[in-house]
C-alpha positions as CSV (number, residue, x, y, z in Angstrom):
1,M,-1.6,0.0,5.1
2,G,-3.7,1.9,2.6
3,R,-6.4,4.4,3.4
4,A,-7.5,4.9,7.0
5,T,-10.9,6.3,6.1
6,P,-13.7,4.5,4.1
7,L,-14.1,5.6,0.5
8,L,-16.8,5.0,-2.1
9,F,-15.5,3.3,-5.2
10,A,-17.3,3.6,-8.6
11,A,-16.1,1.2,-11.3
12,L,-16.9,2.7,-14.7
13,G,-16.1,1.5,-18.1
14,A,-12.6,2.8,-18.9
15,C,-11.2,3.8,-22.2
16,T,-8.9,1.0,-23.4
17,F,-5.5,1.8,-24.9
18,T,-4.9,0.7,-28.4
19,P,-1.5,0.8,-30.3
20,G,-0.9,4.2,-31.7
21,N,-2.7,6.2,-29.0
22,A,-0.6,8.8,-27.2
23,G,-0.2,8.2,-23.5
24,F,-1.8,10.8,-21.2
25,A,1.0,10.2,-18.6
26,T,4.3,8.4,-18.4
27,L,5.5,6.2,-15.6
28,E,8.9,7.7,-15.3
29,S,10.1,5.5,-12.4
30,A,9.0,2.5,-10.4
31,Q,10.4,1.3,-7.1
32,L,9.9,-2.0,-5.1
33,S,10.8,-2.2,-1.4
34,A,10.5,-5.4,0.6
35,A,11.6,-6.3,4.2
36,H,10.8,-8.3,7.3
37,A,9.3,-6.1,10.0
38,P,7.8,-8.1,12.8
39,G,6.5,-5.1,14.7
40,E,7.4,-4.0,18.2
41,A,5.3,-6.6,20.1
42,R,6.8,-9.5,18.1
43,D,10.4,-8.4,17.4
44,L,12.9,-10.4,19.4
45,G,15.8,-8.8,17.6
46,D,18.5,-10.5,15.3
47,D,15.8,-11.8,12.9
48,G,13.8,-13.3,15.7
49,L,10.0,-13.1,16.2
50,L,7.4,-14.2,18.7
51,T,4.4,-16.1,17.3
52,S,0.8,-16.0,18.7
53,E,1.3,-19.5,19.9
54,G,4.2,-18.6,22.1
55,Y,7.1,-19.8,19.9
56,A,10.3,-17.8,19.6
57,V,11.5,-18.2,16.0
58,K,15.0,-17.4,14.9
59,L,14.9,-17.0,11.2
60,S,17.9,-17.8,9.0
61,A,16.1,-17.3,5.7
62,L,13.0,-15.6,4.5
63,T,12.5,-15.0,0.8
64,L,9.8,-14.5,-1.7
65,T,10.2,-15.4,-5.4
66,V,8.1,-13.1,-7.4
67,G,7.2,-12.4,-11.0
68,S,5.8,-9.1,-12.2
69,I,3.8,-6.3,-10.6
70,H,0.7,-5.5,-12.6
71,L,-1.2,-2.2,-12.4
72,D,-4.8,-3.2,-13.1
73,E,-7.9,-1.6,-14.4
74,L,-11.4,-3.0,-14.4
75,Q,-12.9,-3.7,-17.8
76,G,-16.4,-4.6,-18.7
77,A,-18.2,-2.9,-15.8
78,S,-20.4,0.1,-15.4
79,D,-22.4,1.7,-12.6
80,V,-20.9,-0.6,-9.9
81,S,-20.4,0.9,-6.4
82,F,-18.7,-0.5,-3.4
83,D,-18.5,1.0,0.1
84,P,-16.0,-0.6,2.5
85,A,-18.2,0.7,5.4
86,N,-21.1,-1.4,4.1
87,P,-19.6,-4.5,2.4
88,P,-21.8,-6.8,0.3
89,E,-23.1,-10.1,1.5
90,G,-20.3,-12.6,2.1
91,Y,-17.8,-10.1,3.4
92,G,-17.2,-8.6,6.8
93,L,-14.6,-6.3,8.3
94,C,-13.0,-4.1,5.6
95,H,-9.7,-2.4,6.3
96,G,-6.3,-1.9,4.8
97,D,-7.8,-2.1,1.2
98,H,-9.1,-5.6,1.8
99,C,-12.2,-7.3,3.3
100,H,-12.5,-10.5,5.3
101,A,-14.6,-13.0,3.3
102,D,-16.9,-15.4,5.2
103,T,-14.8,-18.2,3.8
104,G,-11.8,-16.8,5.7
105,E,-10.0,-15.3,2.7
106,L,-8.7,-11.8,2.6
107,V,-10.1,-10.2,-0.6
108,S,-9.0,-6.9,-2.2
109,Y,-11.5,-4.1,-2.8
110,A,-10.7,-4.3,-6.5
111,E,-11.5,-8.0,-6.6
112,I,-14.8,-7.4,-4.8
113,I,-15.7,-4.6,-7.3
114,A,-15.0,-7.0,-10.2
115,E,-17.1,-9.7,-8.5
116,L,-20.0,-7.2,-8.1
117,A,-19.7,-6.2,-11.8
118,G,-20.5,-9.7,-13.0
119,E,-18.9,-12.4,-15.2
120,D,-18.2,-10.0,-18.0
121,A,-15.9,-7.8,-15.9
122,A,-12.2,-8.5,-15.4
123,L,-9.2,-6.9,-13.8
124,V,-6.7,-6.3,-16.7
125,P,-3.1,-5.1,-16.5
126,V,-2.5,-1.6,-17.9
127,V,1.2,-2.0,-17.4
128,S,3.3,-4.8,-16.0
129,L,6.6,-4.2,-14.2
130,A,9.1,-7.1,-14.4
131,V,10.8,-8.2,-11.2
132,N,11.3,-12.0,-11.9
133,D,13.6,-12.6,-9.0
134,T,13.9,-13.7,-5.4
135,L,13.5,-11.1,-2.7
136,D,15.6,-11.5,0.5
137,L,13.3,-10.0,3.2
138,L,15.8,-10.4,6.0
139,A,18.4,-8.4,4.2
140,G,15.8,-6.0,2.8
141,E,15.3,-5.1,-0.8
142,D,15.0,-1.7,-2.6
143,R,14.9,-2.1,-6.3
144,A,14.3,0.2,-9.3
145,L,12.0,-1.4,-11.9
146,T,12.9,-0.4,-15.4
147,E,11.3,-3.1,-17.6
148,M,7.7,-2.0,-18.3
149,S,5.3,-3.8,-20.7
150,P,3.7,-2.9,-23.0
151,S,4.9,0.7,-22.4
152,A,5.6,3.2,-19.7
153,D,3.1,5.5,-21.4
154,L,-0.3,5.2,-19.7
155,P,-3.6,5.6,-21.6
156,M,-6.7,7.3,-20.2
157,V,-7.7,4.7,-17.5
158,D,-8.7,4.2,-13.9
159,I,-6.1,2.1,-12.1
160,L,-7.6,0.2,-9.1
161,Q,-4.8,-2.0,-7.8
162,A,-1.3,-3.2,-7.9
163,R,-0.9,-7.0,-8.0
164,L,2.4,-8.7,-7.1
165,E,2.8,-12.2,-8.4
166,V,4.3,-14.5,-5.8
167,T,5.4,-18.0,-6.8
168,T,7.5,-19.3,-3.8
169,L,7.8,-18.7,-0.1
170,R,11.1,-19.8,1.4
171,L,11.5,-19.8,5.2
172,Q,14.1,-21.4,7.4
173,G,14.7,-21.1,11.1
174,V,14.5,-22.6,14.6
175,A,11.5,-22.5,16.9
176,T,11.7,-22.7,20.6
177,P,8.9,-22.3,23.3
178,W,9.3,-18.7,24.5
179,D,8.4,-19.5,28.1
180,E,10.1,-23.0,28.2
181,P,13.3,-22.9,26.2
182,E,14.5,-26.1,27.9
183,A,11.7,-28.0,26.2
184,G,13.8,-28.2,23.1
185,S,13.7,-26.7,19.6
186,W,12.4,-27.5,16.2
187,E,13.7,-26.7,12.7
188,L,11.6,-25.1,10.1
189,D,12.3,-25.7,6.4
190,L,9.6,-24.3,4.2
191,N,9.8,-24.1,0.5
192,L,6.2,-23.4,-0.4
193,P,4.8,-23.0,-3.9
194,V,2.3,-20.1,-4.0
195,S,-0.2,-19.1,-6.7
196,A,-2.1,-16.3,-5.0
197,P,-0.9,-12.7,-5.7
198,L,-0.5,-10.0,-3.0
199,T,-2.5,-6.9,-3.9
200,A,-2.5,-3.3,-2.9
201,A,-5.3,-0.8,-3.7
202,L,-4.6,2.2,-6.0
203,D,-6.9,5.0,-6.9
204,L,-5.5,6.8,-9.9
205,S,-7.4,8.3,-12.8
206,V,-5.2,8.9,-15.7
207,D,-6.8,11.7,-17.7
208,R,-6.0,15.1,-19.1
209,D,-5.6,16.6,-15.6
210,V,-3.0,14.1,-14.4
211,A,0.6,15.0,-14.0
212,P,2.5,14.1,-17.2
213,A,5.3,12.2,-15.3
214,L,4.5,9.7,-12.5
215,A,6.4,7.6,-10.0
216,F,5.2,4.3,-8.7
217,H,6.1,2.8,-5.3
218,L,5.2,-0.6,-3.8
219,D,6.3,-1.5,-0.3
220,L,6.0,-5.0,1.1
221,L,6.7,-5.4,4.9
222,A,6.3,-9.0,6.1
223,D,5.1,-8.7,9.7
224,G,5.3,-11.0,12.7
225,T,2.1,-12.9,11.9
226,L,3.4,-15.2,9.2
227,L,3.7,-18.2,11.6
228,D,0.7,-17.3,13.8
229,E,-1.8,-19.9,14.9
230,L,0.6,-22.7,14.1
231,D,1.7,-25.2,16.8
232,L,5.2,-25.5,15.4
233,G,6.3,-28.2,17.9
234,A,3.4,-30.5,16.9
235,L,4.0,-29.8,13.2
236,A,7.7,-30.6,13.4
237,A,7.5,-34.4,13.4
238,G,11.0,-35.8,14.0
239,G,12.3,-32.4,15.0
240,V,11.8,-30.7,11.6
241,W,8.7,-29.1,9.9
242,T,9.3,-29.5,6.2
243,V,7.0,-28.0,3.6
244,T,7.4,-28.6,-0.1
245,E,3.9,-28.4,-1.5
246,A,0.9,-26.2,-1.1
247,D,-1.6,-29.0,-0.3
248,P,-4.3,-27.4,2.0
249,T,-5.2,-30.8,3.4
250,L,-1.7,-31.1,5.0
251,P,-1.5,-29.9,8.7
252,G,-0.7,-26.2,8.9
253,I,-0.6,-25.4,5.2
254,D,-4.0,-23.7,5.0
255,T,-3.1,-21.5,8.0
256,L,0.3,-20.7,6.5
257,L,-1.2,-19.7,3.1
258,D,-3.8,-17.6,4.8
259,N,-1.1,-15.8,6.9
260,L,0.9,-15.2,3.7
261,S,-2.2,-13.7,2.0
262,R,-2.5,-11.2,4.8
263,Q,0.9,-9.7,4.1
264,T,-0.6,-7.0,2.0
265,P,1.7,-4.5,0.5
266,S,1.0,-0.8,0.1
267,A,1.3,1.1,-3.1
268,F,1.0,4.7,-4.4
269,I,1.6,6.7,-7.5
270,E,2.7,10.3,-7.2
271,P,3.8,13.1,-9.6
272,Q,7.5,12.8,-10.5
273,P,9.5,15.7,-9.0
């Protein structure tokens, strides 16, 4: 997802919108799409997927409860540059609008730019699009977002990322060893509170040259890696793996949260036809 070629980002102090300023462009429409897409190598059909540890998982539920989508600018920074082909110390491979941190986390380009800018810099929403609902990824979702705060009118600003608030992951299903189905099966019942957002890079400068009417799209495709590197049979004590809290010290939770953080959406803003 995102750009296929490295780009140089420059974070410059942006003009901040104040009440009474006329917008330079209007967000005429906003669309959110979400679905489960395991990928050809993992897709077992009928909501089934193959994990990296060799488990065939038949999903009966896969949902994300989400809040708002925020389109963020960087405030309080000047003369900061970031090149994904040459990431700063503490970061390695950069692709899909994110870099791999030495700590194991997946960090968005915009967050790294804010970090380089120092403690006075912050990613601040220009506009927030309300979702506030549970998305059924197995059924697929395609929603028009009409509630925008503080306004659909955009000031002169550089938008660096879209940030989707995620509060809960719900997953239910049955796991069976792919090459040894006679070994038995284990139930999965995950209801995991989540506090980390999912982010997608944007590169939009709203100025006098931008189209007056814009359309925003965010696509979230949950792939087949969500349950990777998890020994589901070992985790399912008593035949069921039940998750109800995001305690990283519990077996499997840290890996599951990391896998969720890698489900990065893609986003774009284009002129409204």
